[in-house]
C-alpha positions in Angstrom: 66.9 184.7 14.0 64.3 186.4 11.9 60.8 184.9 12.2 57.5 185.8 10.6 54.2 185.7 12.5 53.1 186.2 16.1 54.5 184.3 19.1 52.6 181.1 19.9 51.2 181.2 23.4 49.8 177.6 23.7 51.0 174.0 23.6 52.6 172.6 20.6 50.6 170.5 18.1 53.6 168.3 17.3 57.0 168.4 18.8 60.2 166.9 17.4 62.9 165.5 19.7 66.5 166.5 19.6 67.2 164.8 16.3 65.5 165.5 12.9 67.7 163.1 10.8 67.6 160.1 8.6 67.2 158.0 11.8 64.1 159.8 13.1 62.5 161.2 9.9 60.2 158.3 9.3 58.8 158.5 12.8 58.4 162.3 12.4 56.4 161.8 9.2 54.3 159.1 10.8 53.3 161.5 13.6 52.5 164.2 11.0 50.3 161.8 9.1 48.4 160.8 12.2 47.8 164.4 13.1 46.6 165.2 9.5 44.3 162.2 9.5 42.8 163.4 12.8 41.2 166.3 10.9 43.2 169.1 12.6 42.5 172.4 10.8 46.1 173.7 11.5 49.4 172.1 12.3 52.3 173.6 14.3 55.6 171.7 13.9 57.6 172.6 17.0 61.3 172.0 16.4 62.6 174.1 19.3 64.4 171.0 20.8 66.1 170.0 17.6 69.9 170.0 18.1 70.8 167.8 15.1 69.4 168.0 11.6 70.4 166.5 8.2 69.2 166.5 4.6 66.8 163.6 5.2 65.2 165.3 8.3 64.8 168.5 6.3 63.2 166.6 3.5 60.8 165.1 5.9 59.9 168.6 7.2 59.4 170.0 3.6 57.3 167.1 2.5 55.2 167.3 5.7 54.4 170.9 5.1 53.6 170.4 1.4 51.3 167.5 2.3 49.5 169.6 4.8 49.1 172.3 2.1 47.6 169.8 -0.3 45.1 168.8 2.3 44.2 172.4 3.1 45.8 172.4 6.5 47.7 175.5 7.5 51.1 174.5 8.7 53.6 176.6 10.7 57.1 175.7 11.8 58.8 176.9 15.0 62.5 176.2 14.4 65.4 175.8 16.9 68.6 177.7 15.9 70.0 174.5 14.5 66.9 173.8 12.4 66.9 177.4 11.3 70.5 177.2 10.1 69.7 174.0 8.2 66.8 175.7 6.5 69.1 178.6 5.6 71.8 176.3 4.2 69.2 174.6 2.0 67.6 178.0 1.0 64.2 176.6 2.2 63.1 179.5 4.5 60.7 180.9 2.0 58.9 177.5 1.9 57.5 177.9 5.5 55.6 180.1 7.7 57.9 180.5 10.7 56.8 181.3 14.2 58.6 181.7 17.5 57.5 179.6 20.4 56.9 181.1 23.8 57.2 178.0 26.1 55.2 177.8 29.3 56.0 175.6 32.2 52.7 173.8 32.0 52.7 173.5 28.2 52.0 170.0 27.0 54.1 168.5 24.3 51.4 166.7 22.3 53.5 164.0 20.6 57.2 163.3 20.3 58.4 162.6 16.8 60.7 159.7 17.5 62.9 157.7 19.9 66.2 159.1 21.3 68.3 156.9 19.1 71.1 156.7 21.7 74.0 154.4 20.9 72.1 151.6 19.3 73.5 150.7 15.8 71.3 152.3 13.1 69.2 150.0 10.9 69.9 149.9 7.2 68.1 152.8 5.5 67.9 150.7 2.3 69.0 147.2 1.4 68.8 144.5 -1.3 69.7 140.9 -0.9 73.4 141.6 -1.3 74.1 145.1 0.0 72.9 147.4 2.7 73.2 151.2 3.1 73.4 152.7 6.6 74.8 155.7 8.4 78.3 155.3 9.8 78.8 154.7 13.5 81.1 156.7 15.6 83.7 153.9 15.8 83.8 153.8 12.0 85.0 157.3 11.5 88.5 155.9 11.3 87.5 154.1 8.1 87.2 157.5 6.4 90.8 158.4 7.4 92.0 155.1 5.8 90.1 155.9 2.6 91.2 159.5 2.6 94.8 158.4 2.7 94.3 156.0 -0.3 96.1 157.7 -3.3 94.2 155.5 -5.8 90.8 156.5 -4.4 91.8 160.2 -4.4 92.9 159.9 -8.0 89.7 158.2 -9.2 87.1 159.9 -7.0 88.5 163.3 -5.9 86.1 163.4 -3.0 85.6 166.7 -1.2 84.6 164.7 1.9 87.8 162.7 1.9 89.8 165.8 1.2 88.4 167.4 4.4 89.1 164.3 6.4 92.7 164.1 5.2 93.5 167.7 6.1 91.2 168.3 9.1 91.5 164.8 10.6 88.6 162.3 11.1 87.6 163.7 14.6 87.7 167.4 13.7 84.3 168.9 14.6 83.9 170.3 11.0 84.5 166.9 9.4 82.3 165.1 12.0 79.5 167.5 11.3 79.9 167.1 7.6 79.8 163.3 7.9 76.9 162.9 10.4 74.6 165.9 10.3 75.1 168.1 7.2 71.9 169.7 6.0 73.0 169.5 2.3 74.5 166.0 2.2 73.9 162.4 3.2 76.7 159.9 3.5 76.0 156.2 3.9 78.3 153.2 4.2 78.1 150.4 1.6 78.0 147.1 3.5 78.0 143.7 1.7 75.4 141.4 3.4 75.9 137.8 4.4 79.7 137.9 3.7 81.1 139.0 7.0 82.7 141.8 5.1 83.1 145.2 6.7 81.9 148.3 4.8 83.7 148.5 1.4 83.2 152.2 0.8 80.4 154.9 0.9 77.8 156.6 -1.3 77.1 160.2 -0.9 74.5 162.8 -2.0 75.9 166.3 -1.7 75.0 169.9 -2.6 71.4 168.7 -2.2 68.7 171.2 -3.2 65.4 170.0 -1.8 63.3 172.8 -3.2 64.7 172.4 -6.7 64.7 168.6 -6.2 68.3 167.7 -7.4 71.6 166.7 -5.9 75.0 165.3 -6.8 76.1 161.7 -6.4 79.5 160.4 -5.2 80.5 156.7 -5.0 83.7 155.6 -3.4 84.5 151.9 -3.2 87.7 151.5 -1.3 89.6 148.7 -3.0 89.8 147.7 -6.7 89.0 144.1 -5.9 85.6 145.1 -4.7 84.7 146.9 -8.0 84.6 143.6 -9.8 82.0 142.2 -7.3 79.5 144.9 -8.4 79.1 146.4 -4.9 79.4 150.0 -6.2 77.0 149.5 -9.1 74.3 147.9 -6.9 74.8 150.4 -4.1 74.5 153.3 -6.5 71.2 152.0 -7.9 69.8 151.5 -4.5 71.0 154.9 -3.3 69.4 156.6 -6.3 66.1 155.0 -5.5 66.5 156.1 -1.8 67.2 159.7 -2.9 64.2 159.7 -5.2 61.8 158.4 -2.5 63.1 160.0 0.7 64.6 163.3 -0.6 62.1 163.6 -3.5 65.0 164.2 -5.9 64.0 164.4 -9.6 67.5 164.9 -11.0 70.8 163.4 -9.7 74.0 164.5 -11.3 77.5 162.9 -11.2 80.9 163.9 -12.5 83.6 161.5 -13.5 87.2 162.1 -14.6 87.6 161.0 -18.2 90.4 158.6 -17.3 88.1 156.7 -14.8 86.4 154.5 -17.4 85.2 152.0 -14.8 83.1 154.7 -13.0 81.8 156.2 -16.3 80.7 152.8 -17.5 79.1 152.0 -14.1 77.0 155.2 -14.4 75.8 154.2 -17.8 74.8 150.8 -16.6 72.8 152.5 -13.9 70.7 154.6 -16.3 72.7 157.8 -16.2 73.1 159.7 -19.4 76.2 161.7 -20.3 75.1 165.3 -21.0 78.3 167.3 -21.1 82.0 167.6 -20.8 84.0 170.0 -18.7 87.0 170.3 -21.0 90.4 170.0 -19.4 89.0 170.7 -15.9 91.2 168.1 -14.1 95.0 168.3 -13.7 96.5 164.9 -13.0 100.0 163.7 -13.4 101.1 166.7 -15.4 98.2 166.3 -17.9 94.9 168.0 -18.2 91.8 165.7 -18.4 88.2 166.3 -19.2 85.5 165.8 -16.6 82.4 164.0 -17.9 79.0 165.1 -16.6 76.2 162.6 -16.2 72.7 162.8 -14.9 69.6 160.7 -14.3 66.1 162.1 -14.4 62.9 161.1 -12.7 61.5 158.9 -15.4 64.9 157.2 -15.9 65.1 156.5 -12.1 61.6 155.0 -12.3 62.6 152.8 -15.2 65.7 151.6 -13.4 63.9 150.7 -10.2 61.2 148.8 -12.1 64.0 146.6 -13.6 65.5 146.2 -10.1 62.1 145.8 -8.4 63.2 148.1 -5.5 60.4 148.7 -3.0 59.3 152.2 -2.1 61.5 153.5 0.8 60.0 157.0 1.3 57.9 158.3 4.2 54.4 158.2 2.9 53.7 154.6 1.8 
């Protein structure tokens, strides 16, 4: 691990726990905010205990350091190997002043960033009156195997996540890591509320670029009957708002096979604009098909959420 700066020889200003993920990012940012409001002239974010990190946790870290900079507070980051690899995957290393930590037996950890988040079911990260978005639980990994083996879903979505599940298996370490703690993606289950219905599919942001503020959207609703109920459309709208607030994305892109008219029309209803065609880029059933390229930009996301009256779901309200 290559780090800039001199080793730190004192206690940490702010120490994260073992997770820096969607489940602990809000608590992490709240702790950062309290430290900044205290008037501290400098801020060390000690991540040496972090063993799990995902795109939301890394977004919280980036936003924390940028906020400190706006307030004139010098911020440094001491990453664990896991946190360092996440920063490397996201090409974010140049955004931080990195320092190694030299722990001392008597060093005081000033403030933990969040609870341990053991086996308790995670709360919804975002929800409307009809649908909630939440991280999958361990016992729900098998759902992805069922969806991966659905030939219609493969035909219509062509998900790289489901492809990995189908060929590696749902409990393979690489797939589990991709599903639960990938630095460049976020996968949430779509759960209808008040119906007793189990999750009907998932939404996913992948190839996330936090510095450039864009990512790619994938929507997979498992059964055709659920499409007519509007779960996918509503979940996508909510997920776009979540990505704008929490990941600070200013552009979200989606690709749709030209024969998947339902998904193309759903994107248009959600404010996406078609901006290109990848000509004959998909081979299906012996025929070559175009792939349609859509995107939604910051001002279009804002207009969409005003219509839906989605509340702010980011870290800094």
